[in-house]
C-alpha positions as CSV (number, residue, x, y, z in Angstrom):
1,M,3.1,30.7,48.8
2,K,1.2,27.2,48.2
3,L,-1.4,28.8,45.9
4,F,1.6,30.7,44.5
5,S,3.2,27.3,43.3
6,I,0.1,25.7,42.3
7,H,-0.7,28.3,39.6
8,R,3.4,27.9,38.4
9,M,2.4,24.1,37.8
10,V,-0.4,24.9,35.8
11,K,1.4,27.2,33.8
12,L,4.0,25.0,33.5
13,L,1.9,22.1,32.4
14,A,0.1,23.9,29.9
15,V,3.2,25.3,28.3
16,L,4.1,21.2,28.2
17,I,1.0,20.5,26.6
18,L,1.3,23.0,23.8
19,G,4.6,21.8,23.4
20,V,3.4,18.4,22.7
21,Q,0.5,19.4,20.7
22,H,3.3,21.7,18.2
23,L,5.6,18.3,18.0
24,W,2.6,16.1,17.3
25,A,1.2,18.7,14.5
26,A,4.9,19.0,13.2
27,A,5.1,15.3,12.8
28,Q,1.7,14.8,10.9
29,N,2.8,17.6,8.3
30,G,6.2,15.9,7.7
31,P,6.8,14.3,4.5
32,V,5.2,11.3,3.0
33,Q,8.1,9.2,1.3
34,V,7.5,6.0,-1.0
35,Q,9.8,3.5,-2.1
36,W,9.4,1.3,-4.9
37,L,10.8,-2.2,-4.8
38,G,10.2,-3.9,-8.1
39,Q,6.6,-5.2,-9.4
40,S,3.8,-3.9,-7.1
41,A,5.8,-3.6,-3.6
42,M,5.6,-0.3,-2.3
43,K,7.2,0.9,0.9
44,I,5.5,4.1,2.6
45,T,6.5,6.0,5.6
46,T,3.7,8.3,6.9
47,P,4.0,12.0,8.1
48,G,4.1,10.3,11.6
49,G,6.8,7.8,11.2
50,K,4.9,4.5,10.4
51,V,6.0,2.5,7.9
52,I,3.3,0.5,5.4
53,V,4.2,-2.2,3.2
54,I,2.0,-3.0,0.0
55,D,2.2,-6.5,-1.6
56,P,5.5,-7.6,-0.4
57,W,7.1,-9.9,-3.2
58,L,10.9,-9.0,-2.7
59,V,12.9,-12.4,-2.3
60,A,12.2,-13.9,-5.6
61,N,11.5,-10.7,-7.2
62,P,14.3,-10.3,-10.0
63,K,13.6,-6.6,-10.1
64,T,14.0,-5.9,-6.1
65,P,17.5,-4.9,-5.3
66,A,19.5,-7.2,-3.9
67,E,19.8,-5.2,-0.1
68,F,16.0,-5.7,0.4
69,K,15.9,-9.5,-0.6
70,K,16.7,-9.9,3.2
71,L,13.5,-8.8,4.6
72,D,14.9,-7.0,7.9
73,A,16.7,-4.5,5.5
74,L,13.4,-2.5,5.6
75,G,13.3,-2.2,8.9
76,K,10.3,-2.2,11.4
77,V,7.3,-2.4,9.6
78,D,4.0,-1.2,11.0
79,L,1.3,-2.6,8.5
80,I,1.0,-4.9,5.4
81,L,-1.4,-4.6,3.0
82,V,-1.9,-7.3,0.3
83,S,-4.3,-6.6,-3.0
84,H,-5.1,-10.5,-3.6
85,A,-3.6,-14.0,-3.4
86,H,-1.0,-14.2,-6.5
87,A,2.5,-14.8,-5.0
88,D,4.3,-11.8,-7.0
89,H,1.8,-9.7,-4.6
90,M,2.0,-12.0,-1.1
91,A,4.8,-13.8,-1.0
92,D,6.8,-12.6,1.6
93,A,3.8,-11.1,3.3
94,P,3.8,-13.9,6.2
95,A,7.5,-13.8,7.1
96,L,7.4,-10.1,7.2
97,S,4.4,-10.0,9.4
98,L,5.5,-12.6,11.8
99,M,9.1,-10.6,12.1
100,N,7.4,-7.5,12.7
101,K,4.1,-8.3,14.5
102,A,2.6,-6.3,11.9
103,P,-1.0,-6.9,10.7
104,V,-1.7,-8.4,7.1
105,Y,-5.0,-6.6,5.8
106,A,-5.9,-8.8,2.6
107,P,-9.0,-9.7,1.1
108,A,-11.2,-11.5,3.9
109,G,-11.0,-14.9,1.6
110,L,-7.3,-14.7,1.8
111,A,-7.4,-13.6,5.3
112,D,-9.2,-16.8,6.3
113,S,-7.4,-18.7,4.4
114,M,-4.0,-18.1,5.9
115,T,-5.5,-18.4,9.5
116,T,-7.3,-21.9,8.4
117,L,-4.0,-23.0,7.3
118,G,-1.8,-22.0,10.2
119,V,0.2,-19.7,7.9
120,L,-0.9,-16.5,10.0
121,P,-2.6,-16.3,13.7
122,V,-5.9,-14.3,13.8
123,E,-4.3,-11.3,15.4
124,L,-2.4,-11.1,12.5
125,A,-4.8,-11.5,9.6
126,P,-7.8,-9.4,10.5
127,R,-10.6,-9.9,8.1
128,F,-10.9,-6.9,5.6
129,N,-13.3,-6.5,2.5
130,K,-14.2,-3.7,0.1
131,G,-15.7,-0.3,1.1
132,G,-15.5,0.0,4.7
133,I,-13.2,2.1,6.5
134,V,-10.3,0.4,8.3
135,L,-8.5,2.4,11.2
136,P,-5.5,-0.1,11.7
137,F,-4.0,2.5,14.5
138,G,-7.2,3.2,16.2
139,P,-9.4,6.3,15.8
140,D,-6.6,8.4,16.9
141,G,-4.1,7.3,14.4
142,G,-4.8,9.4,11.9
143,I,-4.4,6.4,9.2
144,K,-7.6,5.2,6.9
145,I,-7.7,2.4,4.4
146,I,-10.2,1.6,2.4
147,G,-10.4,-1.4,0.2
148,T,-11.9,-0.7,-3.5
149,H,-12.6,-2.9,-6.6
150,A,-9.9,-4.2,-9.0
151,E,-10.9,-6.3,-12.2
152,H,-8.6,-9.4,-11.6
153,S,-8.7,-12.6,-9.9
154,S,-6.9,-13.9,-6.5
155,E,-6.0,-17.9,-6.6
156,Y,-4.0,-19.1,-3.1
157,R,-1.3,-21.2,-4.1
158,W,-0.4,-23.3,-0.7
159,T,2.2,-25.9,-0.5
160,N,0.9,-29.0,1.9
161,A,3.9,-29.5,3.9
162,Q,2.4,-33.2,4.7
163,T,2.4,-33.9,0.8
164,G,4.9,-31.3,-0.6
165,K,2.4,-30.9,-3.3
166,D,0.7,-27.3,-4.0
167,E,-3.0,-26.9,-3.3
168,M,-5.4,-24.3,-4.5
169,R,-7.1,-22.3,-1.8
170,P,-9.7,-19.1,-2.1
171,G,-8.3,-15.7,-2.0
172,G,-10.9,-14.0,-1.4
173,E,-11.8,-11.1,-4.6
174,P,-8.8,-8.8,-5.4
175,M,-8.5,-5.1,-4.3
176,G,-6.9,-1.6,-4.4
177,F,-6.5,0.4,-1.5
178,I,-7.4,4.1,-0.6
179,I,-4.8,5.0,1.6
180,E,-5.3,8.3,3.8
181,L,-2.4,9.7,5.6
182,E,-2.4,11.5,8.9
183,N,-1.8,14.8,7.1
184,G,-4.6,14.2,4.9
185,F,-2.4,13.1,1.6
186,K,-4.2,10.3,-0.2
187,I,-2.7,7.1,-2.3
188,Y,-4.3,4.9,-4.5
189,H,-2.8,1.5,-5.2
190,L,-5.0,0.0,-7.8
191,G,-3.6,-3.4,-7.1
192,D,-3.7,-5.6,-10.4
193,T,-6.6,-4.4,-12.4
194,A,-8.1,-4.1,-15.9
195,L,-9.6,-0.8,-16.8
196,F,-13.1,-0.6,-15.1
197,G,-15.9,2.2,-15.3
198,D,-16.1,2.8,-11.7
199,M,-12.2,4.3,-11.5
200,K,-14.1,7.5,-12.1
201,L,-16.5,7.2,-9.0
202,I,-13.3,6.5,-6.9
203,G,-11.3,9.3,-8.3
204,D,-14.4,11.2,-7.6
205,L,-15.0,10.2,-4.2
206,Y,-11.6,9.7,-2.9
207,K,-9.6,12.4,-5.1
208,P,-6.3,10.5,-4.6
209,D,-3.1,13.0,-4.8
210,L,-0.8,10.1,-5.9
211,I,-1.6,6.6,-7.6
212,F,0.2,3.5,-7.7
213,I,-0.8,1.9,-11.6
214,P,-0.3,-1.2,-13.4
215,I,1.1,-0.7,-16.9
216,G,2.6,-3.7,-17.7
217,S,-0.3,-5.3,-19.9
218,H,-0.8,-8.9,-20.0
219,F,-2.1,-9.6,-16.6
220,V,-3.2,-6.0,-15.9
221,M,-3.7,-3.2,-18.1
222,P,-1.4,-1.8,-21.1
223,P,-0.3,1.6,-20.8
224,R,-3.0,2.7,-23.1
225,D,-5.7,1.9,-20.6
226,A,-3.9,3.1,-17.9
227,A,-3.2,6.6,-19.3
228,L,-6.9,6.7,-19.8
229,A,-7.9,6.0,-16.4
230,T,-5.4,8.4,-15.2
231,R,-6.5,11.5,-17.5
232,E,-9.9,10.5,-17.7
233,M,-11.2,9.2,-14.4
234,I,-9.0,9.2,-11.5
235,K,-7.0,12.9,-12.3
236,P,-4.2,12.4,-9.3
237,K,-1.8,15.0,-8.9
238,F,0.8,12.3,-9.3
239,A,1.5,8.8,-10.6
240,I,4.1,6.0,-10.4
241,P,3.8,3.5,-13.0
242,V,4.3,-0.3,-11.5
243,H,4.1,-4.0,-12.2
244,Y,6.1,-3.7,-15.6
245,G,9.2,-5.2,-16.6
246,T,9.4,-8.1,-14.4
247,N,9.0,-10.8,-17.0
248,A,8.9,-10.9,-20.9
249,L,4.9,-10.7,-20.9
250,L,4.7,-7.3,-18.9
251,R,6.2,-5.6,-21.9
252,G,4.3,-2.1,-21.0
253,T,6.5,0.8,-20.6
254,P,6.7,4.3,-18.4
255,K,7.3,5.5,-22.1
256,E,4.6,4.4,-23.5
257,Y,2.3,5.2,-20.7
258,M,3.4,8.9,-20.5
259,D,3.1,9.1,-24.5
260,A,-0.5,7.9,-24.1
261,L,-1.1,10.1,-21.3
262,G,-0.3,13.2,-23.5
263,T,-1.3,16.5,-22.1
264,S,-2.2,16.3,-18.3
265,S,-1.8,17.8,-14.9
266,T,-0.8,14.6,-13.6
267,K,2.8,14.5,-12.7
268,V,4.4,11.2,-13.7
269,I,7.3,9.8,-11.5
270,V,9.2,6.9,-13.2
271,L,11.3,5.1,-10.2
272,E,13.9,2.7,-10.7
273,P,13.8,-0.2,-8.4
274,G,14.7,0.7,-4.8
275,G,13.9,4.6,-5.8
276,I,12.6,6.7,-3.5
277,A,10.2,9.7,-4.1
278,S,8.9,12.3,-1.4
279,F,5.7,14.5,-1.4
């Protein structure tokens, strides 16, 4: 009788484990959801339900929908990525990090400045640099982040509370991100960048499924250069144009980008701020 009960318990345990494995596998194969919030701010919801926010400039962003100017409207945020120190990419990162206890992965020099100045505690500003693989949710978390080169600048403008004056502090080197999700889907956020030859190497090495590519000109690539990078170098399945239309200087348009892209296997998805795409 006791032996029979043990056999039943073992069998029941095996069924439970199998069920959990099936649920976990289903979670990892759910949709990838991305939401554009204006400029380069993106919210990614992964197949496993993690929420990653990139370059959060929301409160003062004229293109961010009004409902998202209150940071708690984003819901629970698990991870924040900042490509460089300019305010239109990181202004709301510290507040969002403290609100959610979510780490900010940013260029190492920017992370050092934030912790030295008391903007964020060390545990919320881990040092990070180009080329290395970061596993923000641990070795079994299924998500990998890799910093890539970006051709830009990264000055950190910090307001000294004692003097009330702005001071320029080190912001590290600008970067882009390869984000590999639990189901293997790869996203390349280029950050702010000019065209550079190693975009082809990045495309060949990581083969991103989706890119967030700046097209605005003046501070980043114009549509023509962005189209060349997409068609000849990176060759993703999907592209979402970003970093345009926020002010008069960022005059590049999605139409100019798509016209310059011409015949290409890449599907361009043009989102309005607040718009969502699923993959």
